[in-house]
C-alpha positions, -999 to 999 in steps of 0.1 A, spaced: 128 389 48 125 352 40 136 335 72 110 320 95 97 339 125 105 326 160 79 328 187 104 340 215 132 364 214 159 343 229 155 315 203 157 341 176 189 356 190 205 322 192 197 316 156 212 350 146 244 342 166 248 308 148 243 325 114 269 352 118 285 355 153 307 384 144 281 406 129 277 439 150 242 440 165 245 467 191 262 501 191 260 517 225 275 552 228 299 541 200 309 508 217 302 479 193 289 445 204 287 415 180 261 388 183 285 364 200 298 390 224 263 400 235 250 365 238 280 352 256 277 380 282 240 372 286 248 334 290 274 341 317 251 365 336 223 339 334 247 313 350 254 338 379 217 346 383 209 309 386 235 306 414 217 335 430 184 316 430 167 330 398 145 305 380 118 303 353 88 324 361 105 344 388 98 382 387 130 402 388 129 440 390 157 458 370 164 495 376 190 511 354 196 541 333 206 534 297 237 511 297 249 482 276 246 460 306 209 467 307 207 449 274 228 420 287 205 418 318 174 418 296 187 389 276 200 369 306 166 370 322 151 359 289 175 330 288 162 318 322 126 323 315 123 348 343 99 378 341 118 411 339 101 441 355 120 472 341 117 499 367 117 536 356 150 550 367 133 583 376 111 568 403 115 578 439 95 576 471 61 560 472 60 555 434 92 534 435 80 515 466 47 506 449 64 491 418 89 471 439 62 458 462 34 453 438 55 434 412 61 407 438 98 405 428 122 387 451 153 402 435 162 437 423 191 443 399 200 480 403 226 504 390 248 518 418 239 554 409 203 546 421 211 525 452 204 553 477 168 558 466 163 521 466 176 517 501 150 542 513 121 522 499 131 486 505 113 485 539 81 491 520 88 462 496 95 432 520 93 407 492 126 420 478 152 399 497 181 401 472 197 432 456 222 428 428 243 460 427 260 470 395 288 496 392 294 503 429 271 525 450 260 521 486 248 486 494 212 487 507 206 475 543 185 446 554 188 425 523 213 401 507 235 421 484 253 406 455 279 421 431 267 422 395 302 420 380 309 388 400 277 373 387 286 384 352 320 365 354 302 332 364 314 300 348 283 282 359 263 267 331 227 277 332 201 249 328 190 239 293 169 265 277 132 256 276 114 276 249 85 295 265 49 294 251 41 326 231 17 337 258 40 332 288 49 364 306 81 382 295 79 417 310 58 436 335 60 473 326 43 498 349 24 526 332 23 560 348 -7 567 370 -20 603 373 -51 595 393 -40 563 411 -12 538 415 6 527 383 -6 495 367 18 467 355 11 457 319 21 420 315 36 416 280 39 380 266 69 363 250 55 368 215 51 406 220 85 418 208 84 394 178 49 406 167 57 443 173 89 440 152 69 422 125 45 452 123 74 477 119 93 455 94 63 450 72 49 486 74 81 505 72 101 483 49 130 476 74 158 453 64 190 439 79 208 469 65 190 493 88 206 509 118 179 519 143 187 548 167 171 558 200 181 581 228 150 571 248 152 550 280 152 512 277 127 508 306 100 521 282 86 501 254 96 526 227 134 520 229 131 485 243 109 470 216 104 495 188 142 501 185 162 473 202 136 445 197 130 454 161 168 455 154 173 421 169 144 406 150 152 421 116 189 413 121 199 450 118 218 471 143 204 490 173 222 522 181 215 534 216 229 562 237 230 570 274 206 599 272 191 625 250 210 657 243 196 682 218 231 696 212 247 663 203 217 644 189 225 647 152 262 640 158 253 608 176 229 598 148 255 606 122 283 587 140 260 556 143 251 557 106 215 555 116 188 550 89 158 550 112 152 571 144 126 567 171 116 597 193 87 609 214 68 640 207 87 663 230 121 653 214 110 662 179 97 695 190 130 703 208 150 694 177 129 717 156 136 746 180 174 742 176 192 768 154 194 756 118 228 745 107 247 733 76 249 697 90 211 693 95 208 670 65 242 654 68 231 619 79 217 587 65 183 588 82 154 581 59 126 580 85 117 592 120 87 581 140 73 603 168 61 634 151 33 642 176 51 670 193 55 690 161 25 712 152 8 699 121 17 730 100 54 726 108 58 689 100 66 695 63 92 721 74 108 695 97 110 670 68 125 696 45 150 709 70 163 675 81 159 656 48 139 627 61 103 614 63 82 615 94 58 587 101 31 588 128 13 560 146 -7 550 176 9 529 203 5 522 240 24 500 264 -6 478 267 -14 475 230 18 479 211 17 497 178 -17 492 163 -18 520 137 10 536 117 19 551 83 45 542 57 74 565 48 60 564 13 25 574 24 16 610 13 -6 612 44 22 599 66 22 628 92 -13 642 88 -30 616 110 -22 588 135 -20 563 107 -43 534 96 -48 503 117 -23 475 109 -36 440 99 -27 425 133 -55 445 151 -92 454 148 -97 490 157 -129 511 162 -143 543 177 -172 537 201 -196 557 222 -202 554 260 -221 522 254 -194 507 232 -214 510 201 -194 518 170 -199 554 158 -200 566 122 -168 578 104 -157 612 115 -176 610 148 -155 615 180 -156 586 205 -132 564 225 -106 545 205 -107 508 212 -87 479 198 -84 441 200 -59 416 185 -63 396 154 -32 375 162 -20 362 196 8 379 215 4 413 200 -10 429 231 -6 426 269 -23 397 286 -36 419 314 -26 440 344 -4 423 369 -23 412 400 -52 435 391 -80 414 376 -106 442 381 -86 467 362 -80 441 334 -117 434 332 -125 471 330 -99 478 303 -111 448 282 -148 453 287 -171 441 259 -141 424 243 -124 457 234 -93 472 250 -103 508 259 -74 531 252 -88 561 271 -82 583 240 -108 602 220 -104 600 182 -122 597 149 -118 572 121 -124 590 88 -138 576 56 -103 571 43 -95 549 73 -71 572 90 -72 576 128 -72 613 139 -64 616 176 -84 643 195 -74 640 232 -73 618 262 -108 611 275 -97 625 309 -82 656 294 -109 667 270 -126 699 280 -164 704 277 -175 740 275 -207 756 263 -218 723 247 -185 720 227 -158 694 232 -124 710 232 -92 692 225 -66 703 251 -39 694 227 -52 718 200 -53 746 226 -18 738 238 -4 739 202 -19 773 197 -6 787 230 29 772 224 31 793 192 32 824 215 69 833 214 75 835 251 59 802 259 82 772 262 57 746 274 20 746 284 -9 725 295 -47 732 291 -71 716 316 -108 718 323 -119 733 356 -154 736 371 -175 765 358 -203 783 378 -224 779 347 -220 741 345 -196 721 324 -161 735 324 -139 765 318 -104 763 301 -74 769 323 -39 774 309 -7 766 327 24 780 310 61 779 314 82 808 300 112 804 277 144 810 296 150 847 301 115 856 289 85 870 308 49 861 298 26 891 296 -9 878 305 -26 905 285 -5 898 253 -11 860 257 -49 867 260 -48 887 228 -29 859 211 -56 834 221 -83 856 208 -68 856 173 -57 819 172 -85 800 190 -123 798 185 -144 817 210 -154 786 230 -117 775 233 -104 807 248 -90 803 284 -106 818 314 -78 811 338 -40 814 335 -13 801 358 24 808 352 48 782 368 85 775 366 78 739 356 50 715 350 44 685 373 53 653 354 47 616 359 75 591 360 71 587 322 75 625 317 39 632 309 22 663 323 3 653 354 -28 674 347 -46 661 377 -24 684 398 -33 715 378 -71 715 381 -75 743 406 -85 779 402 -75 794 435 -41 806 447 -18 835 442 -4 822 409 -38 818 392 -51 847 372 -87 852 360 -83 864 324 -118 879 324 -102 908 342 -75 915 316 -76 933 283 
């Protein structure tokens, strides 16, 4: 790619539109949008939002399931220099109230399908004075309500565009909190440009690529890794309303996708589907997000679906600071090597770097501006703690080997210490999920009478199956080291999840109750 890089996404999109206005840039559920169609829609909405009082620097919450107008809204707010706060469409109750209030937004743009839950929480978010309702729904009470479609038809010319500084805020994205309120990561204007640059350089992406995602746009994966990268490389983003295992490959095939982004759970679900003759009938050459596939099944996944898996390490706060290339023979055997835009290390409790192969906390810091968050919104203490000693602390345990590859071990909060050994909850979970009746599981550390911790398993049965505790115990005895074997077992119908669909392990750390079994009494 020989064209110059822009430092903000709107300026780049304007340049693309001037170069080839009729080139298709977005495929949403099969509906095609050219550059000029997408940018004209964003310009019109920007004019309507100006009339509604939105200006540069204003925080605007935006709550929507995947929808093409969610992309239009994102671009319209960029056009005005406003700060978009994408709100997880799965939030309810106090979690939703916290984001609406803590963001400091004066306006909320919301899909009509979510208006009822917003109405319930607006009294707890008094700063929100205006709600823009899209696609019908019940208008919330006690605030000014505007119609999105009317704003979208605006003929008002927005003010002249003023290019933002690379470090100016672009998004506030709240991360899921398992032990406290969610924190809002402030991502700068240069963030999508720099993140796209990493993927283009490391994965060899070109304008001929079609990047597919079934993930929600209110998370950084679909928003930046797929959509943002497609905009920057001048390729095509193919997005769908939601993930469906039964139609996934049909959607990929119809879009002509060459690159697919998933999260760990999705790849695992795809591997569980019955093999079929169309498994390799697609144009995909690479998929990122292999973490949900057991290490010994990743080669099977590649062979079955005729593509290459790449792994990496990324967070909302940091972006994608390690990855592998599709041509790398080690592409799915680790979490990748650090990319040039970051300095990465593994440190001990005093932030001293540890020798290769030693487990410690993974930390990172930028080598170029704009590649990481600037801090947590309205939380200077949390920002200072995260960036202590000039490193961003990921909260993940890992090793960096002599060959430079990062090997992830566990979350610091989820690692289990038993009998002087540190146990990776993930490795225990992978072994337990190999038991044929188990659909999903979580391993957590619980207090031990002997000090340190015992291992507790929480498992969900496959539909129509029953989990035999004695059989599961025997399975663990032959698949796990002695010090990793679980002491407690709890069988539930579902695991508690955060708003970002991660298991909320904090809620599982108990050993009393009618559903908890002490495996010492079995077998």
